[in-house]
One Martini backbone bead per residue (centre of mass of N, CA, C, O) as a GRO file, in nm:
protein
  317
    1MET     BB    1   3.254  -1.733   2.058
    2SER     BB    2   2.994  -1.920   2.012
    3LYS     BB    3   2.681  -1.950   2.011
    4PRO     BB    4   2.452  -2.130   2.158
    5ILE     BB    5   2.223  -2.374   2.101
    6GLU     BB    6   1.900  -2.350   2.083
    7SER     BB    7   1.611  -2.449   2.183
    8PRO     BB    8   1.295  -2.436   2.087
    9ALA     BB    9   1.190  -2.336   2.362
   10THR     BB   10   1.392  -2.106   2.401
   11GLN     BB   11   1.312  -1.960   2.135
   12LEU     BB   12   1.014  -1.912   2.205
   13THR     BB   13   1.057  -1.748   2.457
   14ALA     BB   14   1.231  -1.517   2.322
   15VAL     BB   15   0.998  -1.434   2.120
   16ARG     BB   16   0.785  -1.364   2.339
   17GLU     BB   17   0.957  -1.139   2.478
   18LEU     BB   18   0.996  -0.953   2.240
   19CYS     BB   19   0.694  -0.907   2.168
   20GLY     BB   20   0.623  -0.782   2.436
   21VAL     BB   21   0.798  -0.528   2.416
   22LEU     BB   22   0.683  -0.429   2.145
   23ALA     BB   23   0.384  -0.415   2.238
   24PHE     BB   24   0.433  -0.194   2.453
   25TYR     BB   25   0.532   0.023   2.246
   26GLY     BB   26   0.285  -0.002   2.057
   27GLY     BB   27   0.069   0.092   2.282
   28ARG     BB   28   0.238   0.406   2.271
   29LEU     BB   29   0.096   0.505   2.045
   30GLU     BB   30  -0.010   0.808   1.864
   31PRO     BB   31  -0.223   0.986   1.707
   32LEU     BB   32  -0.211   1.181   1.410
   33ARG     BB   33  -0.279   1.453   1.247
   34HIS     BB   34  -0.353   1.558   0.966
   35PRO     BB   35  -0.302   1.808   0.736
   36ASP     BB   36  -0.625   1.813   0.667
   37GLY     BB   37  -0.761   1.753   0.981
   38SER     BB   38  -0.800   1.474   1.025
   39ASP     BB   39  -0.844   1.157   1.223
   40ASP     BB   40  -0.734   0.963   1.048
   41ALA     BB   41  -0.494   0.675   1.107
   42SER     BB   42  -0.441   0.665   0.783
   43VAL     BB   43  -0.174   0.618   0.530
   44ASN     BB   44  -0.195   0.431   0.272
   45GLY     BB   45  -0.249   0.198   0.494
   46SER     BB   46  -0.052   0.340   0.701
   47THR     BB   47   0.080   0.419   0.978
   48TYR     BB   48   0.008   0.745   1.166
   49LEU     BB   49   0.234   0.790   1.412
   50VAL     BB   50   0.333   0.857   1.759
   51PRO     BB   51   0.517   0.877   2.027
   52GLY     BB   52   0.502   0.831   2.347
   53ALA     BB   53   0.611   0.848   2.678
   54ALA     BB   54   0.774   0.561   2.668
   55TYR     BB   55   1.037   0.698   2.516
   56GLY     BB   56   1.111   0.967   2.614
   57GLU     BB   57   1.431   1.125   2.516
   58ILE     BB   58   1.473   0.975   2.273
   59SER     BB   59   1.675   1.040   1.980
   60PRO     BB   60   1.520   0.899   1.804
   61TRP     BB   61   1.264   0.703   1.909
   62TYR     BB   62   1.363   0.417   1.763
   63ARG     BB   63   1.622   0.337   1.914
   64VAL     BB   64   1.491   0.165   2.148
   65ILE     BB   65   1.390  -0.078   1.932
   66GLU     BB   66   1.610  -0.181   1.736
   67PRO     BB   67   1.738  -0.415   1.903
   68VAL     BB   68   1.476  -0.574   1.911
   69PHE     BB   69   1.439  -0.616   1.609
   70ALA     BB   70   1.708  -0.749   1.557
   71GLU     BB   71   1.664  -0.997   1.729
   72LEU     BB   72   1.404  -1.096   1.588
   73ASP     BB   73   1.517  -1.112   1.305
   74ALA     BB   74   1.693  -1.360   1.356
   75TYR     BB   75   1.449  -1.548   1.372
   76VAL     BB   76   1.310  -1.495   1.109
   77ARG     BB   77   1.544  -1.593   0.913
   78GLY     BB   78   1.574  -1.896   1.058
   79ALA     BB   79   1.297  -1.997   1.019
   80GLY     BB   80   1.094  -2.265   1.009
   81ALA     BB   81   0.795  -2.408   0.973
   82GLU     BB   82   0.767  -2.546   1.258
   83PHE     BB   83   0.833  -2.291   1.424
   84CYS     BB   84   0.624  -2.103   1.315
   85GLU     BB   85   0.380  -2.270   1.416
   86ALA     BB   86   0.456  -2.234   1.717
   87VAL     BB   87   0.439  -1.926   1.725
   88PHE     BB   88   0.126  -1.909   1.611
   89ALA     BB   89   0.027  -2.095   1.868
   90ASP     BB   90   0.091  -1.855   2.053
   91GLU     BB   91  -0.103  -1.651   2.233
   92ALA     BB   92   0.083  -1.410   2.296
   93ILE     BB   93   0.180  -1.355   2.013
   94ARG     BB   94  -0.080  -1.306   1.872
   95ALA     BB   95  -0.168  -1.064   2.053
   96ALA     BB   96   0.100  -0.888   1.969
   97ALA     BB   97   0.087  -0.847   1.654
   98PRO     BB   98  -0.074  -0.577   1.605
   99ARG     BB   99   0.144  -0.393   1.749
  100LEU     BB  100   0.378  -0.468   1.569
  101HIS     BB  101   0.263  -0.354   1.307
  102GLN     BB  102   0.232  -0.063   1.396
  103LEU     BB  103   0.530  -0.015   1.484
  104ARG     BB  104   0.661  -0.090   1.205
  105ALA     BB  105   0.524   0.140   1.048
  106CYS     BB  106   0.637   0.374   1.202
  107TYR     BB  107   0.932   0.308   1.172
  108GLU     BB  108   0.950   0.305   0.862
  109PHE     BB  109   0.849   0.589   0.804
  110ASP     BB  110   1.080   0.741   0.976
  111THR     BB  111   1.332   0.601   0.846
  112GLU     BB  112   1.284   0.693   0.567
  113TYR     BB  113   1.319   0.991   0.618
  114GLU     BB  114   1.610   0.970   0.711
  115GLU     BB  115   1.723   0.840   0.452
  116ALA     BB  116   1.629   1.060   0.247
  117ARG     BB  117   1.774   1.301   0.373
  118ALA     BB  118   2.058   1.178   0.358
  119LEU     BB  119   2.073   1.156   0.046
  120LEU     BB  120   2.050   1.473  -0.003
  121MET     BB  121   2.332   1.521   0.160
  122GLU     BB  122   2.503   1.417  -0.040
  123ARG     BB  123   2.734   1.474  -0.265
  124ASP     BB  124   2.607   1.214  -0.442
  125PRO     BB  125   2.291   1.119  -0.475
  126ALA     BB  126   2.277   0.944  -0.728
  127THR     BB  127   2.485   0.727  -0.643
  128ALA     BB  128   2.347   0.653  -0.369
  129LEU     BB  129   2.076   0.564  -0.495
  130ALA     BB  130   2.175   0.343  -0.686
  131ALA     BB  131   2.282   0.158  -0.469
  132LEU     BB  132   2.009   0.122  -0.314
  133LEU     BB  133   1.852  -0.011  -0.565
  134GLU     BB  134   1.991  -0.287  -0.560
  135GLN     BB  135   1.807  -0.400  -0.319
  136GLN     BB  136   1.543  -0.436  -0.508
  137ALA     BB  137   1.608  -0.675  -0.704
  138HIS     BB  138   1.501  -0.932  -0.554
  139TRP     BB  139   1.187  -0.850  -0.660
  140THR     BB  140   1.166  -0.666  -0.926
  141ARG     BB  141   1.346  -0.924  -1.086
  142ALA     BB  142   1.165  -1.145  -1.046
  143PRO     BB  143   1.041  -1.373  -1.257
  144LYS     BB  144   0.726  -1.361  -1.163
  145VAL     BB  145   0.719  -1.043  -1.187
  146ALA     BB  146   0.806  -1.014  -1.478
  147GLU     BB  147   0.566  -1.195  -1.599
  148ALA     BB  148   0.329  -1.015  -1.475
  149LEU     BB  149   0.471  -0.731  -1.623
  150ALA     BB  150   0.461  -0.804  -1.908
  151GLY     BB  151   0.405  -0.516  -2.112
  152ARG     BB  152   0.398  -0.319  -1.882
  153LYS     BB  153   0.390   0.065  -1.842
  154ARG     BB  154   0.144   0.141  -1.619
  155LEU     BB  155   0.209   0.250  -1.307
  156ALA     BB  156   0.110   0.196  -0.957
  157VAL     BB  157   0.233   0.326  -0.653
  158LEU     BB  158   0.162   0.254  -0.322
  159GLY     BB  159   0.276   0.434  -0.071
  160SER     BB  160   0.591   0.564  -0.145
  161GLY     BB  161   0.690   0.787  -0.002
  162PRO     BB  162   1.011   0.942   0.054
  163LEU     BB  163   1.131   0.648  -0.067
  164PRO     BB  164   1.098   0.544  -0.405
  165LEU     BB  165   1.230   0.261  -0.474
  166THR     BB  166   1.020   0.091  -0.624
  167ALA     BB  167   0.953   0.293  -0.854
  168LEU     BB  168   1.252   0.310  -0.959
  169ALA     BB  169   1.288   0.000  -1.016
  170PHE     BB  170   1.057  -0.035  -1.214
  171ALA     BB  171   1.130   0.178  -1.418
  172ALA     BB  172   1.389   0.022  -1.494
  173ALA     BB  173   1.294  -0.271  -1.550
  174LEU     BB  174   1.051  -0.168  -1.776
  175SER     BB  175   1.270  -0.048  -1.951
  176ASP     BB  176   1.314  -0.020  -2.304
  177GLU     BB  177   1.319  -0.006  -2.653
  178ASN     BB  178   0.990   0.062  -2.622
  179GLY     BB  179   1.013   0.220  -2.364
  180ALA     BB  180   0.921   0.370  -2.094
  181ALA     BB  181   0.793   0.378  -1.797
  182ALA     BB  182   0.491   0.478  -1.628
  183VAL     BB  183   0.515   0.615  -1.298
  184THR     BB  184   0.297   0.627  -1.017
  185CYS     BB  185   0.292   0.803  -0.713
  186ILE     BB  186   0.096   0.726  -0.421
  187GLU     BB  187   0.049   0.997  -0.187
  188ARG     BB  188  -0.053   1.166   0.108
  189ASP     BB  189   0.208   1.295   0.212
  190PRO     BB  190   0.348   1.596   0.144
  191GLU     BB  191   0.633   1.562   0.260
  192ALA     BB  192   0.702   1.303   0.107
  193ILE     BB  193   0.660   1.419  -0.173
  194GLY     BB  194   0.888   1.622  -0.165
  195ILE     BB  195   1.123   1.429  -0.130
  196ALA     BB  196   1.063   1.238  -0.360
  197ARG     BB  197   1.103   1.445  -0.591
  198LYS     BB  198   1.403   1.499  -0.537
  199LEU     BB  199   1.499   1.206  -0.590
  200VAL     BB  200   1.389   1.178  -0.872
  201ALA     BB  201   1.552   1.412  -1.002
  202VAL     BB  202   1.840   1.257  -0.955
  203SER     BB  203   1.755   1.031  -1.128
  204ALA     BB  204   1.736   0.801  -1.404
  205GLN     BB  205   1.381   0.834  -1.383
  206ALA     BB  206   1.260   1.124  -1.399
  207ASN     BB  207   1.068   1.085  -1.669
  208ALA     BB  208   0.887   0.831  -1.551
  209ILE     BB  209   0.798   1.001  -1.280
  210ARG     BB  210   0.519   1.045  -1.064
  211THR     BB  211   0.350   1.252  -0.811
  212VAL     BB  212   0.052   1.191  -0.607
  213GLU     BB  213  -0.209   1.320  -0.410
  214ALA     BB  214  -0.335   1.033  -0.226
  215SER     BB  215  -0.568   0.789  -0.140
  216VAL     BB  216  -0.608   0.435  -0.161
  217ASP     BB  217  -0.876   0.391   0.034
  218ARG     BB  218  -1.032   0.539  -0.183
  219GLU     BB  219  -1.134   0.725  -0.477
  220THR     BB  220  -0.902   0.645  -0.655
  221ASP     BB  221  -0.782   0.680  -0.964
  222LEU     BB  222  -0.715   0.362  -1.166
  223SER     BB  223  -0.732   0.453  -1.441
  224GLY     BB  224  -0.468   0.354  -1.689
  225TYR     BB  225  -0.370   0.098  -1.545
  226ASP     BB  226  -0.189  -0.226  -1.570
  227ALA     BB  227  -0.042  -0.171  -1.280
  228ILE     BB  228  -0.016  -0.264  -0.925
  229ILE     BB  229   0.176  -0.155  -0.637
  230GLY     BB  230   0.230  -0.308  -0.321
  231THR     BB  231   0.268  -0.295   0.009
  232VAL     BB  232   0.335  -0.458   0.311
  233LEU     BB  233   0.177  -0.222   0.484
  234LEU     BB  234  -0.089  -0.254   0.383
  235GLY     BB  235  -0.349  -0.184   0.636
  236VAL     BB  236  -0.221  -0.041   0.852
  237SER     BB  237  -0.368   0.040   1.183
  238LEU     BB  238  -0.543   0.093   1.481
  239GLU     BB  239  -0.649  -0.162   1.392
  240ASP     BB  240  -0.610  -0.498   1.471
  241ASP     BB  241  -0.744  -0.595   1.177
  242SER     BB  242  -0.531  -0.583   0.917
  243HIS     BB  243  -0.606  -0.829   0.750
  244ALA     BB  244  -0.886  -0.721   0.668
  245ALA     BB  245  -0.801  -0.431   0.570
  246LYS     BB  246  -0.632  -0.535   0.332
  247ALA     BB  247  -0.847  -0.691   0.182
  248GLY     BB  248  -1.040  -0.442   0.140
  249ILE     BB  249  -0.843  -0.265  -0.030
  250ILE     BB  250  -0.797  -0.467  -0.259
  251ARG     BB  251  -1.084  -0.485  -0.349
  252GLY     BB  252  -1.115  -0.187  -0.414
  253LEU     BB  253  -0.883  -0.174  -0.628
  254MET     BB  254  -0.995  -0.390  -0.821
  255ASP     BB  255  -1.268  -0.246  -0.883
  256ARG     BB  256  -1.116   0.027  -1.001
  257ALA     BB  257  -0.974  -0.126  -1.200
  258ASP     BB  258  -0.895  -0.230  -1.480
  259PRO     BB  259  -0.932  -0.450  -1.698
  260GLY     BB  260  -0.646  -0.666  -1.659
  261ALA     BB  261  -0.526  -0.580  -1.417
  262VAL     BB  262  -0.238  -0.589  -1.195
  263LEU     BB  263  -0.143  -0.708  -0.869
  264VAL     BB  264   0.146  -0.639  -0.670
  265LEU     BB  265   0.226  -0.798  -0.355
  266ARG     BB  266   0.362  -0.765  -0.066
  267ASP     BB  267   0.431  -1.047   0.154
  268PRO     BB  268   0.452  -1.224   0.426
  269TYR     BB  269   0.683  -1.481   0.555
  270ARG     BB  270   0.612  -1.643   0.799
  271MET     BB  271   0.761  -1.465   1.057
  272GLY     BB  272   0.694  -1.189   0.901
  273ARG     BB  273   0.413  -1.163   1.042
  274LEU     BB  274   0.511  -1.000   1.284
  275PHE     BB  275   0.565  -0.727   1.115
  276TYR     BB  276   0.335  -0.822   0.902
  277PRO     BB  277   0.046  -0.840   0.749
  278ALA     BB  278  -0.150  -1.028   0.597
  279ALA     BB  279  -0.385  -1.029   0.337
  280GLY     BB  280  -0.642  -1.210   0.320
  281LEU     BB  281  -0.754  -1.348   0.015
  282ASP     BB  282  -0.905  -1.629   0.024
  283ALA     BB  283  -1.219  -1.491   0.068
  284ILE     BB  284  -1.207  -1.354  -0.218
  285PRO     BB  285  -1.417  -1.303  -0.453
  286GLY     BB  286  -1.298  -1.266  -0.804
  287LEU     BB  287  -1.002  -1.372  -0.738
  288GLU     BB  288  -0.668  -1.418  -0.855
  289VAL     BB  289  -0.425  -1.593  -0.654
  290THR     BB  290  -0.066  -1.569  -0.651
  291ARG     BB  291   0.195  -1.736  -0.490
  292HIS     BB  292   0.548  -1.624  -0.392
  293ASP     BB  293   0.811  -1.798  -0.237
  294PRO     BB  294   1.098  -1.784  -0.077
  295GLU     BB  295   1.372  -1.844   0.027
  296THR     BB  296   1.510  -1.977   0.337
  297GLY     BB  297   1.762  -1.874   0.588
  298PRO     BB  298   2.045  -1.782   0.758
  299ASP     BB  299   2.201  -1.723   0.452
  300ILE     BB  300   1.930  -1.566   0.375
  301PRO     BB  301   1.783  -1.299   0.278
  302TYR     BB  302   1.515  -1.152   0.365
  303SER     BB  303   1.194  -1.206   0.194
  304SER     BB  304   0.917  -1.140   0.055
  305SER     BB  305   0.655  -1.212  -0.057
  306TYR     BB  306   0.428  -1.246  -0.345
  307LEU     BB  307   0.135  -1.117  -0.508
  308VAL     BB  308  -0.088  -1.213  -0.770
  309VAL     BB  309  -0.359  -1.008  -0.885
  310ARG     BB  310  -0.672  -1.109  -1.035
  311ARG     BB  311  -0.926  -1.125  -1.219
  312GLU     BB  312  -1.163  -1.305  -1.311
  313ALA     BB  313  -1.263  -1.382  -1.608
  314SER     BB  314  -1.579  -1.338  -1.576
  315ARG     BB  315  -1.541  -1.020  -1.513
  316ASP     BB  316  -1.437  -0.954  -1.824
  317ALA     BB  317  -1.679  -1.044  -2.010
   0.00000   0.00000   0.00000
């Protein structure tokens, strides 16, 4: 028996309730001290938190929220522009969004660890990793991304984490008869780096990728790269205004990048902004920003939009 078609008002109520549940759990995340002993609650612009007492004895902690994320995701995938406008006009949903961003970042960080460790336990990790990489093709091989990165071979991937699929996918996509791309994964968490290096070592791109320990929101040296790849979770922290935080990080990245370097940044589209903060780049002077939105619909896998960011020509003169 098929599920009854919900009215827009019923759908909006359901989304509001789901956001409320997730905001409750998001509000019970607690900061974790970094391995370097600092109290800064951001790693590569992504939340570095641990679950609080609200999660009880469930292990791993995120199992309690996965069904809620899955239900909300069904609305995200099927939402049209009109419903999206109604969602973000709702005061309760707007108020819940910062906690959802923090919770999503923590969730993805820990589930990436789980998935990366599972890959290393496979009988044939290289084959399993290659199959997983195919899922990245929908954006790493997108025509506008390929156009923006044409001829560029020295890439920095920010906040690559324990499962460096983006770095591996771009290394494969940009390698051709003229030589392999040189991709650098920039990651702050040393445990993530250790796992990532093991996965890179069994991949087909082992000679094209290196991983360095650094924080992207500080004075990381970005000279020598002609392209920078940013994640959709860039800028999420304990601060509620991740929208502004992301914009500030991007401004700093472009200021430190070589003239002519391009930044390709995954950015949420429509209701995807419930899971991830938008970049907020409209108000940043000196940057040329081009946005590319994917097709959406119930039968189309959800994909982030992506932004191509360059310095304005006058800055390079």
